[in-house]
C-alpha positions, 0 to 999 in steps of 0.5 A: 500500499505504500508503494502505491501511495509513494508513486501516487504522490510521486505522479501528483508531484510531478503533475503539479510540477509540469502544470504550475511551469505551463500556468506560471510561464509567461512574458514578462510585460515590456515597459519600455520598447527593446529593439532587438539586435539581430545583427549576428551571424551564427552556422546551422547544424549543417555548417552554413552561415546564417545572418539573423539579420535576414529575418528582420521584417518577419514575426519571430520566435527565438527558441533556446535549447539543448538537446539534453534538455528535458522540457526542451524535448517536451516543448519541440513537438509544439514548436513544430506544430506551431511552425507549420501552423503559421508558415503562411503567415511568414512565421519564422522559428528559430532554434539556437541550441547553447551546448550541442555539437552540429551532428547532436543537432541533426540528430535531434532534428530527425528524431523530431522532424524540425523544419525550422532552422537549428543553429549552434549556440555554444560559445556564443554568449554574445548572442545570448546576452543580446537576445536576452538568454536567462538562466534556464532553458528552454527560453524563447524570445518573441519578436515582432516584424518591427524587430521589437521584442514582444515578450521572452518566456523562460521554461515551458508554456501550456500550447494555447499560452505559445499560440496567443504570444505568436498571434499577438507578433502579427 
């Protein structure tokens, strides 16, 4: 009986944490208009140069992640779905891995069928600092076509919350 209670307690605690992250995670309100610096060039997972400035004028969701991050793995299928849902409206999702090798990223992209660009961010503290990476991942930056930051989200969110933040970019 105690084993059953312990298992149920762990399941309830895990669910509470998951729900708490999804309910509490949110974008900080912007009190000033922040124009995001996109003047960086990163390598993609295939070794090609990608200039972030090429995405100016489009709604962006820039997501910091890593292959060994459990919450990142949970979030990725939702980002894939949102990429497909808003592709025709011009949304670009960019994934910046903070620790992975290009090979790790290619394996991850294949596993999750990721259609959006995955960029190598390992060793690029300049980019992380400029884009406002906080203390943890996943972390997303929502950028309007004007290049202003609509908000940042540290941690997981419910799919409806991500959808709402993306809609606000248009």
